[in-house]
C-alpha positions as CSV (number, residue, x, y, z in Angstrom):
1,M,-214.6,110.1,-286.3
2,D,-215.3,106.0,-286.4
3,Y,-218.6,104.5,-285.5
4,R,-218.7,101.2,-283.7
5,K,-221.5,98.8,-282.5
6,L,-222.2,99.3,-278.8
7,G,-221.0,95.8,-277.7
8,N,-223.5,93.0,-279.2
9,S,-226.1,95.4,-279.3
10,G,-227.4,97.3,-282.7
11,T,-226.7,100.8,-281.4
12,V,-223.8,102.7,-283.0
13,V,-221.8,105.1,-281.1
14,S,-218.6,107.0,-282.0
15,H,-215.1,105.4,-281.0
16,L,-214.4,108.4,-278.6
17,A,-217.0,109.2,-276.0
18,L,-217.1,112.3,-273.8
19,G,-217.0,111.6,-270.1
20,A,-218.6,113.9,-267.8
21,M,-217.0,113.3,-264.5
22,T,-215.3,116.5,-264.7
23,F,-218.5,118.6,-265.2
24,G,-219.6,120.5,-262.1
25,D,-216.2,119.8,-260.5
26,E,-213.0,120.5,-262.5
27,A,-215.0,122.0,-265.3
28,E,-217.8,124.8,-264.4
29,E,-221.2,124.4,-266.1
30,A,-220.3,127.1,-268.8
31,V,-217.1,125.2,-269.7
32,S,-218.7,121.5,-269.5
33,R,-221.5,123.1,-272.0
34,K,-218.9,124.0,-274.4
35,L,-217.2,120.9,-274.2
36,M,-220.5,119.0,-275.2
37,S,-221.1,121.4,-278.2
38,D,-217.5,120.8,-279.4
39,Y,-217.7,117.4,-279.0
40,V,-221.0,117.0,-281.0
41,A,-219.8,119.1,-283.7
42,A,-216.7,117.0,-284.3
43,G,-219.0,114.0,-284.9
44,G,-219.0,112.7,-281.3
45,N,-222.4,111.1,-280.3
46,F,-221.7,109.1,-277.0
47,I,-221.8,111.2,-273.7
48,D,-221.1,109.2,-270.4
49,T,-222.1,110.1,-266.9
50,A,-223.1,109.0,-263.7
51,D,-225.2,110.0,-260.5
52,V,-222.4,110.0,-258.3
53,Y,-220.5,112.6,-260.4
54,S,-220.6,115.9,-258.4
55,H,-223.5,114.3,-256.4
56,G,-225.7,114.7,-259.4
57,L,-224.7,118.1,-260.6
58,S,-223.0,116.1,-263.7
59,E,-226.1,114.8,-264.7
60,E,-228.2,118.1,-264.2
61,I,-225.7,120.0,-266.3
62,V,-225.9,117.3,-269.1
63,G,-229.6,117.4,-268.9
64,R,-229.8,121.3,-269.3
65,W,-227.4,121.1,-272.4
66,L,-229.8,118.5,-273.9
67,A,-232.9,120.7,-273.2
68,D,-231.0,123.6,-274.8
69,H,-230.0,121.8,-277.9
70,P,-232.7,119.5,-279.1
71,A,-231.2,118.9,-282.4
72,D,-227.9,117.8,-281.0
73,A,-229.9,115.8,-278.1
74,D,-231.6,113.6,-280.6
75,K,-228.1,112.5,-282.1
76,V,-226.6,111.6,-278.5
77,I,-226.5,108.1,-277.2
78,L,-226.6,109.0,-273.3
79,T,-225.4,106.7,-270.6
80,T,-225.3,106.9,-266.8
81,K,-224.3,104.8,-264.0
82,A,-225.6,103.7,-260.4
83,R,-224.2,101.8,-257.4
84,F,-222.5,104.4,-255.0
85,P,-224.1,106.3,-252.1
86,M,-226.6,109.1,-253.0
87,G,-227.7,109.2,-249.5
88,D,-227.4,108.3,-246.0
89,G,-230.0,105.6,-245.8
90,P,-229.3,101.7,-245.9
91,N,-231.0,101.6,-249.3
92,D,-229.3,104.5,-250.9
93,H,-226.5,102.6,-252.4
94,G,-225.8,99.2,-253.9
95,L,-227.4,97.1,-256.7
96,S,-230.6,96.1,-255.1
97,R,-234.1,96.9,-256.8
98,S,-234.9,99.0,-254.0
99,H,-231.9,101.2,-254.6
100,L,-231.9,101.0,-258.5
101,R,-235.5,101.9,-258.8
102,K,-234.8,105.1,-256.8
103,A,-231.5,105.9,-258.8
104,L,-233.1,105.4,-262.3
105,E,-236.0,107.7,-261.5
106,A,-233.7,110.2,-260.0
107,S,-231.3,109.9,-262.9
108,L,-234.1,110.6,-265.4
109,T,-235.2,113.6,-263.6
110,R,-231.9,115.2,-263.3
111,L,-231.0,114.4,-267.1
112,G,-234.5,115.6,-268.2
113,V,-235.3,112.5,-270.4
114,E,-237.5,109.8,-270.3
115,Y,-235.1,107.2,-271.6
116,I,-231.4,106.5,-271.1
117,D,-229.7,104.6,-273.9
118,L,-227.2,102.7,-271.8
119,Y,-227.5,102.2,-268.0
120,Q,-224.5,100.8,-266.2
121,M,-223.9,99.4,-262.8
122,H,-221.1,101.4,-261.4
123,A,-219.3,98.4,-259.6
124,W,-220.1,94.9,-258.2
125,D,-222.3,94.5,-255.1
126,A,-221.6,91.5,-253.1
127,L,-224.8,91.9,-251.1
128,S,-227.2,92.1,-253.7
129,P,-228.0,88.8,-255.6
130,I,-227.0,89.5,-259.0
131,E,-230.5,87.6,-260.2
132,E,-232.2,90.8,-258.5
133,T,-229.9,93.5,-260.3
134,L,-230.6,91.7,-263.7
135,R,-234.3,91.2,-263.4
136,F,-234.6,94.9,-262.6
137,L,-232.5,95.8,-265.4
138,D,-234.5,93.6,-267.8
139,D,-237.9,95.0,-266.5
140,A,-236.5,98.6,-267.1
141,V,-235.6,97.5,-270.9
142,S,-239.3,96.3,-271.0
143,A,-240.6,99.6,-269.5
144,G,-239.0,101.5,-272.0
145,K,-236.7,103.2,-269.4
146,I,-233.3,102.1,-270.7
147,G,-232.4,100.7,-273.9
148,H,-229.4,98.7,-272.9
149,Y,-227.5,97.8,-269.7
150,G,-223.8,97.1,-268.6
151,F,-221.4,97.3,-266.1
152,S,-218.2,99.2,-264.6
153,N,-215.4,97.9,-262.6
154,F,-216.4,94.3,-262.7
155,L,-213.8,91.4,-262.3
156,G,-213.7,88.7,-265.1
157,W,-215.6,86.0,-263.0
158,Q,-218.2,88.6,-262.0
159,L,-218.8,89.8,-265.6
160,T,-219.2,86.2,-266.9
161,K,-221.4,85.1,-264.2
162,A,-223.8,88.2,-264.9
163,V,-223.6,87.1,-268.7
164,H,-224.5,83.5,-267.8
165,V,-227.3,84.4,-265.4
166,A,-229.0,86.4,-267.8
167,K,-228.8,84.0,-270.3
168,A,-230.1,81.5,-268.4
169,A,-233.1,83.4,-267.0
170,R,-233.7,84.8,-270.7
171,F,-233.1,88.3,-269.5
172,C,-231.7,91.1,-272.1
173,P,-227.9,90.6,-272.1
174,P,-225.5,93.0,-271.0
175,V,-223.5,94.9,-273.8
176,T,-220.7,96.8,-272.0
177,L,-218.1,96.9,-269.5
178,Q,-216.3,100.2,-268.7
179,P,-212.8,99.4,-267.1
180,Q,-209.8,101.5,-266.4
181,Y,-207.5,100.6,-269.3
182,N,-204.3,102.4,-270.7
183,L,-200.8,101.8,-271.6
184,L,-199.8,102.0,-267.6
185,V,-202.8,99.7,-266.5
186,R,-203.3,96.5,-268.7
187,D,-203.8,93.9,-266.1
188,I,-207.3,93.7,-267.5
189,E,-205.9,91.6,-270.2
190,F,-205.3,88.8,-267.9
191,E,-209.0,88.1,-267.3
192,I,-211.2,90.7,-268.1
193,V,-210.7,91.5,-271.9
194,P,-210.9,87.5,-272.8
195,A,-214.3,87.5,-270.8
196,A,-215.5,90.3,-272.6
197,Q,-214.6,89.0,-276.0
198,D,-216.1,85.7,-275.0
199,A,-219.5,87.4,-274.6
200,G,-219.5,89.9,-277.1
201,I,-219.3,92.8,-274.6
202,G,-217.8,96.1,-275.5
203,L,-215.2,97.9,-273.6
204,L,-215.5,101.6,-272.7
205,P,-212.2,102.4,-271.4
206,W,-212.0,105.0,-268.7
207,S,-208.7,106.9,-267.8
208,P,-207.1,106.1,-271.1
209,L,-204.4,109.0,-270.5
210,G,-203.6,107.2,-267.1
211,G,-204.6,110.1,-264.9
212,G,-202.6,112.6,-267.0
213,W,-199.4,110.6,-267.0
214,L,-199.5,109.6,-270.5
215,S,-200.0,113.2,-271.8
216,G,-196.3,114.0,-270.6
217,K,-197.1,116.5,-268.0
218,Y,-195.5,114.6,-265.2
219,R,-191.5,114.6,-264.8
220,R,-189.6,112.0,-263.1
221,D,-188.8,112.8,-259.2
222,E,-190.6,116.1,-259.8
223,M,-193.7,116.5,-257.5
224,P,-196.6,117.6,-259.8
225,S,-197.7,121.4,-259.1
226,G,-200.1,123.9,-260.6
227,A,-202.9,123.2,-263.2
228,S,-202.9,119.4,-262.9
229,R,-205.1,116.9,-261.4
230,L,-202.3,115.6,-259.0
231,G,-200.8,119.1,-258.5
232,E,-204.0,120.8,-257.3
233,T,-204.4,118.2,-254.7
234,P,-201.1,117.9,-253.0
235,D,-202.0,115.1,-250.3
236,R,-203.7,113.0,-253.0
237,G,-201.0,113.9,-255.4
238,M,-198.2,112.7,-253.6
239,E,-200.0,109.4,-252.6
240,A,-200.9,108.9,-256.3
241,Y,-197.4,110.1,-257.7
242,A,-194.9,108.3,-255.7
243,P,-195.6,104.8,-256.5
244,R,-196.1,105.1,-260.1
245,N,-192.9,107.4,-260.4
246,A,-190.8,104.7,-258.6
247,Q,-191.6,102.2,-261.4
248,E,-188.9,102.0,-264.0
249,R,-191.7,100.8,-266.4
250,T,-193.6,104.1,-265.9
251,W,-190.8,106.3,-267.5
252,A,-190.2,103.5,-270.2
253,V,-193.9,103.5,-271.3
254,I,-193.9,107.4,-271.3
255,E,-190.5,107.6,-273.1
256,A,-191.8,105.1,-275.7
257,V,-195.3,107.4,-276.2
258,G,-193.1,110.5,-276.7
259,Q,-191.0,108.9,-279.5
260,V,-194.2,107.6,-281.2
261,A,-195.8,110.8,-280.9
262,E,-192.4,112.7,-282.3
263,R,-192.4,110.2,-285.3
264,C,-196.4,110.7,-286.1
265,G,-196.5,114.5,-285.5
266,G,-199.1,114.2,-282.9
267,S,-199.3,114.9,-279.0
268,M,-198.7,112.3,-276.6
269,A,-202.1,112.3,-275.2
270,Q,-203.3,111.5,-279.0
271,V,-200.9,108.5,-279.3
272,A,-202.2,107.2,-275.8
273,L,-205.8,107.5,-276.9
274,A,-205.0,106.0,-280.4
275,W,-203.3,102.9,-278.9
276,V,-206.3,102.3,-276.5
277,A,-208.8,102.7,-279.4
278,Q,-207.1,100.1,-281.5
279,R,-207.1,97.5,-278.9
280,P,-209.3,94.4,-278.9
281,A,-213.0,94.6,-277.8
282,V,-212.8,98.5,-277.2
283,T,-216.0,100.2,-278.7
284,S,-215.4,103.6,-277.3
285,V,-212.7,105.6,-275.3
286,L,-213.7,107.9,-272.8
287,L,-212.2,111.4,-272.9
288,G,-212.1,113.5,-269.6
289,A,-211.2,116.8,-270.7
290,R,-211.4,119.6,-268.3
291,N,-211.1,122.7,-270.9
292,Q,-211.6,123.1,-274.7
293,A,-208.0,122.9,-275.5
294,Q,-207.8,119.4,-273.8
295,L,-210.7,118.1,-275.7
296,A,-209.5,119.6,-279.1
297,D,-206.3,117.9,-278.6
298,N,-208.0,114.5,-277.4
299,L,-210.3,114.6,-280.5
300,A,-207.5,114.7,-282.9
301,A,-206.6,111.2,-281.9
302,A,-209.7,110.3,-284.2
303,D,-207.6,110.8,-287.3
304,L,-204.5,109.0,-285.8
305,Q,-203.6,105.5,-286.9
306,L,-200.7,104.0,-285.3
307,S,-198.3,102.0,-287.6
308,A,-197.4,98.3,-286.8
309,E,-194.0,99.3,-285.9
310,D,-195.6,102.1,-283.4
311,L,-198.0,99.5,-282.1
312,D,-195.1,96.8,-281.6
313,L,-193.0,99.2,-279.6
314,L,-195.7,100.6,-277.3
315,N,-197.2,96.8,-276.7
316,T,-193.8,95.5,-275.9
317,V,-192.6,98.3,-273.5
318,S,-195.9,98.5,-271.6
319,A,-196.6,94.7,-271.4
320,P,-198.2,93.6,-268.0
321,Q,-196.0,91.1,-266.1
322,H,-196.8,87.7,-266.5
323,N,-194.8,86.1,-263.7
324,V,-198.0,85.7,-261.6
325,Y,-199.4,81.9,-261.7
326,P,-201.0,81.2,-264.0
327,Y,-200.5,83.9,-266.2
328,G,-197.1,83.1,-267.0
329,V,-198.0,79.6,-268.0
330,Q,-200.7,80.9,-270.4
331,A,-198.4,83.5,-271.7
332,D,-195.7,81.0,-272.6
333,Q,-198.3,78.8,-274.5
334,Q,-199.5,81.7,-276.3
335,R,-195.9,82.5,-277.5
336,H,-195.3,78.8,-278.3
337,R,-198.6,79.0,-280.6
338,E,-197.2,81.9,-282.3
339,I,-193.7,80.4,-283.0
340,S,-195.5,77.2,-284.1
341,G,-197.8,78.8,-286.6
342,G,-200.9,78.8,-284.5
343,R,-200.8,74.9,-283.3
C-alpha cells in the first residue's frame, strides 16, 4: 500500500480507500465489519462514508466497528459527507449553516467520535451562499470537530470559486474533491482535474470500476442478471446498461483492460484501479466492495504498476472526445506543444 498526502494537507492516507456506501445495503453489518478489518489489516487507513448512505446506517456500522477496534480506530483517517436530505423539513438538506450544523452533530453521534478527519460537501448547493458554507466549515475546524474539508461532485468553476472565496476570506482551504472517475468516465479531465491541480486539491475517485463494467462482469448485448449491481435491479439495470452497451468505445476499453490484465497476470478490476491510482492529482481511490472476495481482489491492485506501454494503450482507447468547443482547440494546442518540444 502506498501513502500519499491528503491533497494540500499534511495528513497521510493510503492510496486505496474503503468506500462504505454498500454498508447496511448491499453488505450486511457482519460482512461490512469483516471488510473494514480486512482493509486495515492490508495497510489501508482511509474509510469513506456519508450520512445519506443507507440513511445513516452506514455511519452507524462504521462507528460500531471503530468502538470495537480501538487500536485500529486510532490509525483510521475517517471521512463522511453531508448535503442530501436526511429528513422532510426545509432545512434537512443543502449546504446551509442550519443544515450542516445538525448534519455534522448527527454524523458525529452515529460514528461515535468527537472528531472527523475529513468532512466533504456531497454536492453543490445553488441556494446556499458558498460563503456561508465555507464559514461553517472554517468554524468547525476551529472548534475541533473536523480536521479538513472537501467537496464531491463539484464542477470545475464551483471548485475554483470555493477555493478563491476561502482564500479571500482567510478560511481554511479545501483539500479534496471526490468525483466519478474511471476509464469509461474521463470527462473531468476537461475542467475539473486542471482546477484541482491548480489549487493543490487531491482527487478521491469514486466508481473506479465504472459500476462493475471494468471488472469484465458484463457481456455485449447480454442483459445483466444474477449477483451484480445491474442484474439485481432489472429496471435500473436496463436503464444503465443499454446506453453504455451501445457505445463502441465501451467495448474497446473493456477489451484493452482485458489485454493488459492478461499481460500482467492480474484481474481486470486490478488494472482499472491501478490506472486510476496512477492518474495526475489522485490521492486515494475508493473501493466499493460488496464482499471479502471482491475486496481482496481490489486490494491486490496496490502491488500493480502499469507499464508505459500498458498506460499508452489504456489512455488511447479511453480518451475522452475532444470534438466539443473549446476542448478540441486546447487538445490541438497540447498536441502541437508535445510535437514541438513543449513550446
